[in-house]
Phi, psi and omega in degrees: 000155186234048187292346180269003181248132177251129182243132173256130182251121177264123189097033190295333182262003174282164183297323178286316180300319181292325177290321176300315180298318179302316181290322177300316179296320178299328180275357177090012177287153170271123192240134168252142176240124176282121179234168175248161177304330184264008179295153180305123180299322180298317180289320179296317178298321179295320177297313181298319181294333180277354177103011180275137172277118180264138180232128182279130177190171181218129179303332182282350181240094185306322183296335183279349186274340189300320182294325182297329185263359178298139174051041176238151182258324188226143173240132171242120184246121181241351193298141176204155178271002189286324185260328179217133183225145172238176182306131178089354180273128173203179184299318182292316186283332183253297188289334179258278186295323179299316178290326175296323176297321178297315179300314180297316181296319179296316180296315181295331181274355180082023176303136183281327184209144175237134175247121185245128178266113180246218170208162187294152184292135182241141189275051166200157185267134173201158191303320182295319179294319177302317180296313182299316182293325178295320179292319177303317180295318179299321178295315181297330181269359190284337186091349176279153167296146183205158166224130177252128179250129182240079180288152171281199186293137177284126180296326181293339179266307186281340175254052181221162185302320181301334178256017171097358179257092188254088183297326182298329180248010176054047176230149180213135170258124180251138180266117188085201184285339184081010185258347184273129183296145175232140178266074185304144179225148174274140177298332179294325178288324175299318177300319180296320177297319180298317180291321176298323183284338189305316184236033183251105185293332181294334180276355182297138176072019185235153175244130182240122167284134184243132172222179179269197187279351186222153171254108185232134173288156175305326177294323176293324177298316178301319179299320178297314179296322178298319179295316184286327184265347177072036180203162177271144177269147166268125189242134175238131179256134172261114184299152178303323180299322178291323177294319179296320177294320177299318179294315183294328184261004183301139185275346183210162183300326182290316178297321177296323180290319178298320177296321177296320177295321178295322176296323175297319175301314182298323179289330183079178176201156178228091183266124178271129189250358188302309182295317180300317181292335174291329182267319181236083185289117179224136175276116192264156182269134177269164175299321178296320175304315181295316179302317181292331179288335180282312179232107181303156180306137178090355180246064182293151176283140178234000000 
């Protein structure tokens, strides 16, 4: 147990932040959650009921961050404008300057270690990636102990209806040919890696690309879902050329970044996890595990 360590979580009401907090509490950490005045009351109440100390602040306002980092040992930062946005939130204000404000506040408060959730490197330029790499450099140059985590695509996000993978209706939109392997990861496993890294000295000063237990092409993923759901999928492919045109014509940095992420999906990735698991042991979720969690055995889609 780690009852003598206090951790402040930036992005406390996000789906990843809340899972990190749950695991930290299970491990006996004393947890602070950075929230905003406009954060969901339901989520804030849930944090408080679980024993989390909530502190009001905003990454866009450096002066508001100092209280959040008082008397804390470790910072885990997950915040991003990609999944949830409020007025004034964008890549520059949150993912870039906002995270730089977090690094400065953590350093000024004497935080011993910062764990930063980024994403794996993608072979094209777009604003979100530029912001993440700039923050990673600032962390490495800060003088604080740190661990940077670069997960690949979250299966709960990319294998969900909002991004075109609609298991309930057995339809899927694939970016590119769907033939390039991806090392899919569960956000719950990313949370577990973050908590493992929090008080792990061997992980200090290191960057870890994170993937799941298998390298599966999107077409192979569809086959798994078809087996588990007992039905055939209707599949639509978005050509790489269309994604590139979408990126080139995007009207704003966030739209350009989403197109860049889709191009990264189309390219695939092959992340080797053996060394990482030796340092940060986590039992990982497979795509089949995720498929079974969506529709229990015997409840096939018709």
